[in-house]
TIFI-582984 format. One record per residue: residue number from 1; residue in three letters; x, y negated, z of N, C-alpha, C in turn. Coordinates in steps of 0.1 Angstrom, whole numbers, plus 5000, padded with zeros to 4 digits. Layout:
<nodes>
> NUM, ala, X, Y, Z, X, Y, Z, X, Y, Z .
...
</nodes>
This chain:
<nodes>
> 1, unk, 5502, 0657, 2561, 5500, 0666, 2572, 5488, 0676, 2568 .
> 2, unk, 5478, 0670, 2562, 5466, 0678, 2558, 5470, 0688, 2548 .
> 3, unk, 5480, 0685, 2539, 5484, 0694, 2529, 5490, 0707, 2536 .
> 4, unk, 5496, 0706, 2547, 5502, 0717, 2554, 5490, 0725, 2561 .
> 5, unk, 5482, 0717, 2569, 5472, 0724, 2577, 5461, 0730, 2569 .
> 6, unk, 5455, 0722, 2560, 5444, 0727, 2552, 5447, 0737, 2541 .
> 7, unk, 5459, 0736, 2536, 5462, 0745, 2524, 5472, 0756, 2528 .
> 8, unk, 5477, 0756, 2541, 5486, 0766, 2546, 5499, 0766, 2537 .
> 9, unk, 5503, 0755, 2531, 5515, 0754, 2523, 5527, 0752, 2533 .
> 10, unk, 5538, 0757, 2529, 5550, 0755, 2537, 5554, 0741, 2540 .
> 11, unk, 5558, 0738, 2552, 5562, 0724, 2556, 5573, 0719, 2547 .
> 12, unk, 5583, 0727, 2544, 5594, 0723, 2536, 5590, 0718, 2522 .
> 13, unk, 5581, 0726, 2516, 5577, 0723, 2503, 5569, 0710, 2503 .
> 14, unk, 5560, 0708, 2512, 5552, 0696, 2513, 5561, 0684, 2516 .
> 15, unk, 5570, 0685, 2525, 5580, 0674, 2528, 5587, 0670, 2515 .
> 16, unk, 5592, 0680, 2508, 5600, 0677, 2495, 5591, 0669, 2486 .
> 17, unk, 5578, 0674, 2484, 5569, 0667, 2475, 5566, 0653, 2479 .
> 18, unk, 5565, 0650, 2492, 5562, 0637, 2497, 5574, 0628, 2499 .
> 19, unk, 5586, 0634, 2498, 5599, 0627, 2500, 5601, 0623, 2514 .
> 20, unk, 5597, 0631, 2523, 5600, 0629, 2537, 5608, 0640, 2543 .
> 21, unk, 5614, 0638, 2555, 5622, 0648, 2562, 5613, 0659, 2567 .
> 22, unk, 5617, 0671, 2565, 5609, 0683, 2569, 5607, 0683, 2584 .
> 23, unk, 5617, 0679, 2592, 5617, 0678, 2606, 5606, 0669, 2611 .
> 24, unk, 5605, 0657, 2604, 5595, 0647, 2608, 5581, 0653, 2605 .
> 25, unk, 5579, 0659, 2594, 5566, 0665, 2591, 5563, 0676, 2601 .
> 26, unk, 5573, 0684, 2604, 5571, 0695, 2614, 5566, 0689, 2628 .
> 27, unk, 5572, 0678, 2632, 5567, 0671, 2644, 5553, 0666, 2643 .
> 28, unk, 5550, 0660, 2632, 5536, 0655, 2630, 5526, 0666, 2630 .
> 29, unk, 5529, 0677, 2623, 5520, 0688, 2622, 5518, 0694, 2636 .
> 30, unk, 5529, 0696, 2643, 5529, 0701, 2657, 5520, 0693, 2666 .
> 31, unk, 5522, 0680, 2665, 5514, 0670, 2674, 5499, 0671, 2670 .
> 32, unk, 5496, 0672, 2657, 5482, 0673, 2653, 5476, 0686, 2658 .
> 33, unk, 5484, 0697, 2657, 5478, 0710, 2662, 5476, 0710, 2677 .
> 34, unk, 5485, 0703, 2684, 5483, 0703, 2699, 5471, 0694, 2702 .
> 35, unk, 5469, 0683, 2695, 5458, 0674, 2698, 5444, 0681, 2695 .
> 36, unk, 5445, 0690, 2685, 5432, 0696, 2680, 5432, 0711, 2683 .
> 37, unk, 5439, 0715, 2693, 5439, 0729, 2697, 5426, 0735, 2700 .
> 38, unk, 5417, 0727, 2706, 5403, 0732, 2710, 5393, 0731, 2699 .
> 39, unk, 5397, 0725, 2688, 5388, 0724, 2676, 5386, 0738, 2669 .
> 40, unk, 5376, 0739, 2661, 5375, 0751, 2653, 5388, 0752, 2644 .
> 41, unk, 5392, 0764, 2642, 5404, 0766, 2634, 5401, 0762, 2619 .
> 42, unk, 5411, 0756, 2612, 5408, 0752, 2598, 5406, 0764, 2590 .
> 43, unk, 5398, 0762, 2579, 5394, 0773, 2570, 5406, 0776, 2562 .
> 44, unk, 5408, 0789, 2559, 5419, 0793, 2549, 5414, 0789, 2535 .
> 45, unk, 5423, 0790, 2526, 5420, 0787, 2512, 5409, 0796, 2507 .
> 46, unk, 5409, 0809, 2510, 5399, 0819, 2505, 5386, 0816, 2512 .
> 47, unk, 5386, 0812, 2525, 5374, 0808, 2532, 5367, 0796, 2525 .
> 48, unk, 5376, 0786, 2522, 5370, 0774, 2515, 5364, 0777, 2502 .
> 49, unk, 5370, 0786, 2494, 5365, 0790, 2481, 5352, 0797, 2483 .
> 50, unk, 5351, 0806, 2493, 5339, 0813, 2496, 5328, 0804, 2500 .
> 51, unk, 5331, 0794, 2508, 5321, 0784, 2513, 5316, 0776, 2501 .
> 52, unk, 5324, 0771, 2492, 5319, 0764, 2480, 5310, 0773, 2472 .
> 53, unk, 5314, 0785, 2470, 5305, 0795, 2462, 5292, 0797, 2469 .
> 54, unk, 5292, 0798, 2482, 5280, 0800, 2490, 5271, 0788, 2489 .
> 55, unk, 5277, 0776, 2490, 5269, 0763, 2489, 5263, 0762, 2475 .
> 56, unk, 5270, 0765, 2465, 5265, 0765, 2451, 5253, 0775, 2450 .
> 57, unk, 5255, 0787, 2455, 5245, 0797, 2454, 5232, 0792, 2461 .
> 58, unk, 5234, 0786, 2473, 5223, 0781, 2481, 5215, 0770, 2473 .
> 59, unk, 5223, 0761, 2466, 5216, 0750, 2458, 5208, 0757, 2447 .
> 60, unk, 5213, 0767, 2440, 5206, 0773, 2430, 5193, 0780, 2435 .
> 61, unk, 5195, 0787, 2446, 5183, 0794, 2452, 5172, 0784, 2456 .
> 62, unk, 5176, 0773, 2461, 5166, 0763, 2465, 5159, 0757, 2453 .
> 63, unk, 5166, 0756, 2442, 5159, 0751, 2430, 5150, 0762, 2425 .
> 64, unk, 5153, 0774, 2425, 5144, 0785, 2421, 5132, 0786, 2430 .
> 65, unk, 5134, 0784, 2443, 5122, 0785, 2452, 5113, 0773, 2449 .
> 66, unk, 5118, 0761, 2447, 5110, 0750, 2443, 5102, 0752, 2431 .
> 67, unk, 5108, 0758, 2421, 5102, 0761, 2408, 5091, 0771, 2410 .
> 68, unk, 5094, 0782, 2418, 5084, 0792, 2420, 5072, 0787, 2428 .
> 69, unk, 5074, 0778, 2438, 5064, 0772, 2445, 5054, 0764, 2436 .
> 70, unk, 5060, 0757, 2426, 5052, 0749, 2416, 5044, 0759, 2408 .
> 71, unk, 5050, 0770, 2403, 5043, 0779, 2395, 5032, 0786, 2403 .
> 72, unk, 5034, 0789, 2416, 5024, 0795, 2424, 5012, 0785, 2426 .
> 73, unk, 5015, 0773, 2428, 5005, 0763, 2430, 4997, 0761, 2417 .
> 74, unk, 5003, 0761, 2406, 4996, 0760, 2393, 4986, 0772, 2391 .
> 75, unk, 4991, 0784, 2393, 4982, 0795, 2391, 4971, 0796, 2402 .
> 76, unk, 4974, 0792, 2414, 4964, 0792, 2425, 4953, 0782, 2422 .
> 77, unk, 4956, 0771, 2414, 4946, 0761, 2411, 4939, 0764, 2398 .
> 78, unk, 4943, 0774, 2391, 4937, 0778, 2378, 4923, 0784, 2381 .
> 79, unk, 4912, 0778, 2376, 4899, 0783, 2379, 4894, 0795, 2371 .
> 80, unk, 4902, 0802, 2364, 4898, 0813, 2356, 4889, 0822, 2363 .
</nodes>
């Protein structure tokens, strides 16, 4: 079911890959969507890629800030 919802792949294709009836998977996906109708909508594939890139960039920037804070502390303590 997550293969259909999270990746926006066709139900028929996922059902074939899993070896189950497409109608059964359609029912499961429909029930899941009804139960979670008030939840935030699932991210599209491009949104997920963008989120991962943004998280990676944030990690890198945090590392740079930590390094620069150490450098600033070093030069602030230098008694020259």
